[in-house]
Residue, then its C-alpha position, 0 to 999 in steps of 0.5 A: x455749812x456749804x462746801x465752797x468749790x472754786x473761786x467766787x467773785x462778789x463785786x470784785x472780792x475774791x473768795x477762793x476755796x483752798x483745800x477739799x479735806x477728806x474725812x473732816x467733822x461736818x460739825x467743825x467750822x470752815x476756817x476763813x482766811x484773810x490776806x494782807x494788803x500786798x498779798x492775795x488769796x493765793x498767799x497761803x500756799x500749801x498751808x491749807x493743804x495740811x488741815x482737817x477743816x475746809x479752808x477759804x480765803x476772802x480778798x476784800x481789799x480788791x473789791x470794786x465796791x471799795x474805794x482805792x487809795x488816792x495817796x499812792x495811785x501807783x499801788x492801785x491795790x492799796x484801798x483807801x482807809x478812811x474807814x475799815x467798816x466797809x471792808x469788814x461788812x464785805x468780809x461779813x457778806x463773803x461769810x454769809x455766802x460761804x455758810x449759806x446764812x448760817x452757822x460760824x466760822x474761824x477767821x484768821x487773818x494775816x498783817x491787814x487781814x487780822x486788823x480787819x478780822x478784828x473789826x469783823x469779830x466786833x461788828x458780827x460776832x454772830x458769825x465768828x467762833x474763834x480767831x487766829x491772828x497772824x503778824x497783825x496789830x490791835x484794831x483802833x477805832x479812829x474817828 
């Protein structure tokens, strides 16, 4: 598994290394965290520093490849949500980048990130070992 250092930007999607644990078991998967809509990769604060596995945050909500919400132009950070599938695809792309195309991650999501994590696990089960969902709603297929 790759060790991500610093921050990557893929088409506006931010991928940020959150910690650098010492003496971790490299057989354990990286923890990937997905933030909510109104937050950023910096949302996680000091929490990742207490983990014994590498933690990485992905923020797909600001990707330049995805639309912005036309209903609330003053909230430019909100995505257009006719479908969450493009966001799930972006997250899967980020996970593939983190794992260098092999291996699974543990996926955690907060709020909108939790809904997105559920869809990623449904679409790409080969990428996900297990999930942690925080303050989120169940994913419901619409349309």
